[in-house]
C-alpha positions as CSV (number, residue, x, y, z in Angstrom):
1,M,13.7,-8.9,4.8
2,L,9.9,-8.5,4.3
3,Y,8.1,-5.4,5.6
4,A,4.4,-4.7,6.0
5,I,3.4,-1.2,4.8
6,I,-0.1,-0.2,6.1
7,G,-1.6,3.0,4.7
8,D,-4.6,4.5,6.4
9,D,-6.8,6.5,4.0
10,A,-7.8,10.1,4.8
11,L,-11.5,10.8,5.0
12,D,-13.2,11.4,1.6
13,S,-10.0,10.4,-0.4
14,L,-11.6,8.1,-3.0
15,E,-11.2,10.7,-5.8
16,K,-7.6,11.3,-4.9
17,R,-7.0,7.5,-4.7
18,L,-8.4,7.0,-8.2
19,T,-6.3,9.8,-9.7
20,A,-3.1,8.6,-8.1
21,R,-3.8,4.9,-8.7
22,P,-1.9,4.5,-12.0
23,A,1.3,5.9,-10.5
24,H,0.9,3.9,-7.3
25,L,0.4,0.6,-9.3
26,A,3.4,1.4,-11.5
27,R,5.6,1.4,-8.3
28,L,4.1,-1.9,-7.2
29,D,4.6,-3.4,-10.6
30,A,8.3,-2.5,-10.4
31,L,8.6,-4.3,-7.1
32,Q,6.8,-7.3,-8.6
33,Q,9.1,-7.3,-11.7
34,N,12.1,-7.4,-9.3
35,G,10.6,-10.3,-7.3
36,R,10.2,-8.3,-4.2
37,L,6.4,-8.0,-3.9
38,L,4.6,-10.6,-1.8
39,L,1.1,-9.1,-1.8
40,A,-0.7,-5.7,-2.1
41,G,-4.2,-4.5,-2.0
42,P,-6.8,-2.1,-0.5
43,F,-9.1,-2.5,2.5
44,P,-12.7,-1.9,1.3
45,A,-14.5,0.4,3.6
46,I,-17.5,-1.9,3.6
47,D,-17.9,-5.7,3.4
48,S,-17.7,-5.9,-0.4
49,P,-14.9,-6.6,-2.9
50,N,-16.3,-3.6,-4.9
51,P,-17.2,-1.0,-2.4
52,G,-18.2,1.7,-4.9
53,P,-18.6,5.1,-3.5
54,A,-17.9,3.8,0.1
55,G,-14.3,3.6,-1.1
56,F,-11.5,2.2,0.9
57,S,-10.1,2.6,4.4
58,G,-6.5,1.9,3.5
59,S,-4.0,-0.5,1.9
60,L,-1.6,-3.2,2.8
61,I,1.7,-3.9,0.9
62,V,4.1,-6.7,1.9
63,A,7.4,-6.5,0.1
64,E,11.1,-7.2,0.5
65,F,13.4,-4.3,1.2
66,E,17.1,-4.0,2.3
67,S,16.2,-2.5,5.6
68,L,13.4,-0.8,7.6
69,E,14.7,2.5,6.6
70,A,14.6,1.6,2.9
71,A,11.0,0.3,3.3
72,R,10.0,3.6,5.1
73,A,11.6,5.7,2.4
74,W,9.8,3.7,-0.3
75,A,6.5,4.1,1.5
76,E,6.9,7.8,2.0
77,A,7.6,8.3,-1.7
78,D,4.4,6.6,-2.7
79,P,2.0,8.6,-4.9
80,Y,-0.8,7.9,-2.4
81,V,1.2,9.8,0.3
82,S,1.9,12.8,-1.9
83,A,-1.7,12.9,-3.2
84,G,-3.1,12.9,0.3
85,V,-4.8,9.5,0.0
86,F,-3.0,8.2,3.1
87,S,-3.3,10.1,6.3
88,R,-0.8,7.8,8.0
89,V,1.6,5.1,6.9
90,T,3.0,2.4,9.3
91,V,5.9,0.3,8.2
92,K,6.8,-2.9,10.3
93,P,9.1,-5.8,9.8
94,F,7.1,-8.9,8.7
95,K,7.9,-12.6,9.1
96,K,6.0,-14.8,6.7
97,V,5.2,-18.2,8.3
98,L,2.4,-19.6,6.0
99,P,2.0,-20.7,3.4
100,A,5.5,-22.2,3.4
């Protein structure tokens, strides 16, 4: 089943995000290589695809996992969590409707 993982960034976490980004992307790449990643990306803190020093307010990952518990465990092991980038992580089941 698909799950949405929503990470909310801590205040002033841009430097932590940039430092942890390679390890975070490596985990996402592994999901993609296994055909389990639907989409992933950050939420710019301002209305711009390149927010510069304004940074990001969080991230969204939609991926396939065996269960809600497996999705939560994967999310909690993310480098953005251990580096203090995310102040909160929410994991919810997700039903893709469109595009078909």
